N, C-alpha and C positions, 0 to 999 in steps of 0.2 A: 417737131413739136410734140410735147408730152400729151397723152390723151387723158391726163388727170384733170378732174373738174372739181372746183370748189362750188358747192351749192349753198346759196344764202336764201333763207326764208324771210320775207318781209313782214311776216306776222309773228307776234310773240305767243299766240295761242298754241298750247301743246298739241292740240288735235285740229289745227286749222286745215282747210282744204289745200292751202299752199304747202304746208308741211307734208301732208299725205301725198301730194303730187311729187315732192322731192324724194320721199321715201320710195315711191314707185319707181322713180328714175334710178335711184340707187339699187333697187332690186334688179332692174333690167341691165344696168351698166356695170354693176359690181361694186361692192363696198371698197375694194382696193383702188378703184379708178374714180369713184365719186364720193367725196366727203361732204357731209352737211355741217356747215359751221353752226355750232350749237349754243354759242354764248353771246349772242347779240344783245340780249337784255342786260348784260353786265357792263356794257360800254357806257361810260359816264357821259353826261352832257358835254357837248363840244365846247371847248374854251381854247382859243388860239394861244393864250398865255401858257398853256400846258402842252402845246403841240411843238415840243422841241426834242431833239434826239435824247433818248434815255429818260425823259421826264413823263412820257405818256403812260397811261394806265396799262397794266398787263393785258387786259382784254383787247385794247387797241393794238398793241404790239402783236398779239396773236392773230388778229384779223389781217393786219398788214402782211405779216409773214406768210400766212396761209394763202393769201391772194398772190403774193410774189412767187410762191413755189408751185402754184397750180398752173396747168397749161391753159385753162379757160375758166370762166366764171359763169354760173347759171343762177339767175335770180327769179324766184317765184314771188310775185308781188300782189298783195291785195290793194284795194282802193278804199280809203277811208275819207269821207267828206270831200270827194272829188280830188283826192291827192294821195301822195305817199304817206304811209304811216310815219308819225313823228320820230319814233325810235329808230326806224330804218334810215330816214333822212339824216338823223343825227350820226349814225354809223358812217354814212357816206361822207359827211362833213369832215370826219377824221381822216379820210383818204385823200382829200383834195390837195393837200400840201405835199403829197408824195407822188412818186411816179409808178406806184404798183399797178395802176390801171392802164398806164400808157401802152397802147397797142395790144392790150389783153383782149382776146376774143370773149365776147359776152353774149349770152342769150337771155331774153326776157320772156318769162312765161306768166300767163294769167289763167285763173281758173273760172273766170266769168267773162262773157263777152260785154258785160256792162262796164268793165274796168277799162276806161279809155284815158282818163286824166293821169292816173298814177303811172302807167307805162310810158306815156308821153313825157311826163316830168322826169322819170328815171332815165329815159333816153337823152334828155337834155343835160342832166347832171353827168351821165357817163361820157357824153360827147365833150363836155367841158374838161373832163379828166383824160381825154384822148384815148378812151377805150375804143375797141373795134366792135361795134354792135353787129352781130351776124343776124340779119333780118330773116333769112330763110330758116334759121334755127329758133327764132322767136315765135312762139306759138300760143294759141289759146287752147287749153285742154279742159273740156267741161267736166268738172268734178261735182257730181251730184251729191245731194245731202245724204243719200244712202250709201255712199262710198266712204265708209268709216275707217278704212285701212288701205294700205298700199295693195294688198292682195285683192281686196274687193274692187279697187279701182282697176287693177290689171285684168279683171274678169270682163270688163266692158270691151265691146268690139272695137278694134282699131287703136286702142290706147297704147298698148305695148309697141306697136309698129310706129305710131306717131312719136313716142318718146325716143325710141331707138334712132329714128330718122333725124330728129332734132339734135340729139347728142352726137350722132355721127357728123352732121354738118358743123357743129360747134368745134369739134376736135380735128377736122380735116385740115390739110396743109395749105390750101390756097391763101389763107389770111395770116400766115406766119410772118 
């Protein structure tokens, strides 16, 4: 299995704690092995009438292609109003009719221990798409308000080792 990871941030905020966490993961894993999908906000509202080969929006095709070529997927998800952010759920809806997530190893990360509904909802959707959720790689990483960058986050004790351990579990061979 490839050790390449496609990281998807569930938040659209440019400096969200979830994005900072993924940038820290990219720092420790390497930009050549961990790519952050950066255009989720360009994905149009899901409409099954447009979900046919060749008719989907370019950003939808990009998301599908990048997931298909990645060895694993990492999602850092915020929780809004006890659920998944609407824009992120919309992106997932564009994947349901495909097999790009089938047997794909996935880790779910959260930056607050108060996020319980969104990760549970994400697991349900991923299970519906036949993804392989790697529970041991799915972690809570406390991103404090003062961690304004990946470098600042990586200065926190144990963060680097937690990220490396999770990423290693996500890309190891037992779930191939």
